[in-house]
C-alpha positions in Angstrom: 0.0 0.0 0.0 1.4 3.4 -1.0 1.1 6.4 1.2 1.5 10.1 0.5 3.3 12.3 3.0 2.4 16.0 3.1 4.3 18.7 4.9 1.7 21.5 4.8 2.7 25.1 4.7 0.8 28.3 4.1 2.8 29.0 0.9 4.2 25.6 -0.2 3.6 21.9 0.4 6.2 19.2 0.5 5.3 15.8 -0.8 6.8 12.3 -0.4 5.8 8.7 -1.1 6.2 5.6 1.0 6.9 2.5 -1.1 4.6 -0.5 -1.3 6.6 -2.4 1.2 6.3 0.5 3.7 10.1 0.6 4.2 11.4 3.5 2.1 10.0 7.1 2.1 11.3 9.2 -0.8 10.9 13.0 -1.3 8.8 13.7 -4.3 8.2 17.4 -4.9 7.3 20.8 -3.5 4.1 22.4 -4.8 2.7 25.9 -4.2 -0.2 26.1 -1.8 -2.7 27.6 -4.1 -6.3 27.2 -5.2 -5.4 24.2 -7.3 -3.7 22.2 -4.5 -6.5 19.9 -3.6 -7.4 19.1 -7.2 -3.8 18.4 -8.0 -3.3 16.2 -4.9 -6.5 14.2 -5.8 -5.1 13.6 -9.3 -1.8 12.5 -7.8 -3.4 10.1 -5.4 -5.5 8.5 -8.2 -2.5 8.3 -10.6 -0.2 6.7 -7.9 -2.9 4.5 -6.3 -2.4 6.1 -2.9 -4.1 4.2 0.0 -3.7 6.8 2.6 -2.2 10.2 3.5 0.0 11.2 6.4 -0.2 14.9 7.1 2.1 16.9 9.4 0.8 17.9 12.8 2.3 21.3 13.7 2.3 21.9 17.5 4.4 24.3 19.6 6.8 23.1 22.3 4.0 23.1 24.8 2.2 20.6 22.5 -0.6 23.0 21.8 -2.1 24.1 18.4 -0.4 26.9 16.6 -1.7 29.2 13.8 -0.6 26.8 11.1 -2.3 23.8 12.7 -5.7 25.6 12.3 -5.0 25.8 8.6 -3.9 22.1 8.6 -7.2 21.0 10.2 -9.2 22.9 7.6 -7.0 21.5 4.8 -7.3 18.0 6.2 -11.1 18.1 6.4 -11.5 19.5 2.9 -9.0 17.1 1.3 -10.3 14.0 3.1 -13.9 14.8 2.1 -12.8 15.3 -1.5 -10.5 12.3 -2.0 -12.3 9.9 0.4 -9.0 8.6 1.8 -7.8 8.3 5.4 -5.7 11.4 6.3 -3.7 10.7 9.4 -1.9 13.4 11.4 1.7 12.8 12.5 3.8 15.0 14.8 6.4 16.9 12.8 8.2 18.5 15.7 11.9 19.1 14.9 11.6 17.4 11.5 12.3 20.6 9.6 15.5 21.0 11.5 16.5 17.4 10.7 15.7 17.9 7.0 17.8 21.1 6.9 20.7 19.3 8.5 20.6 16.7 5.7 19.6 18.9 2.7 20.6 22.4 3.7 18.3 25.3 3.1 17.0 24.3 -0.3 13.6 24.1 -1.9 13.7 20.3 -1.4 13.6 20.6 2.4 9.8 20.5 2.5 9.7 17.3 0.4 12.4 15.8 2.8 10.2 16.7 5.8 7.3 15.0 4.1 9.4 11.8 3.8 10.4 12.0 7.4 6.7 12.3 8.4 6.2 9.0 6.7 
């Protein structure tokens, strides 16, 4: 079963795939967070036969919701209702720092974070 990992941001969204054996997560791409995002993600899920989606859960150090998390909840609800797939939240605390340690400050960091989420 293939899964799609999403690192949601207000301006851009990192994407990654988990292979069918659930052993290797690979960065895929970074897309703009625009009015076409959900439509494009639905097409990607259909084309790649995605079984489920893992979406970042953005909490602060006190483990409470931050401003981005409110956007993530709205996105999750809209996306899950559109695609009819399970959308699971996974804690992403410190994953951006880990991705930057490996990839530097490049455009690909968001896709690397999505792979770490998986």
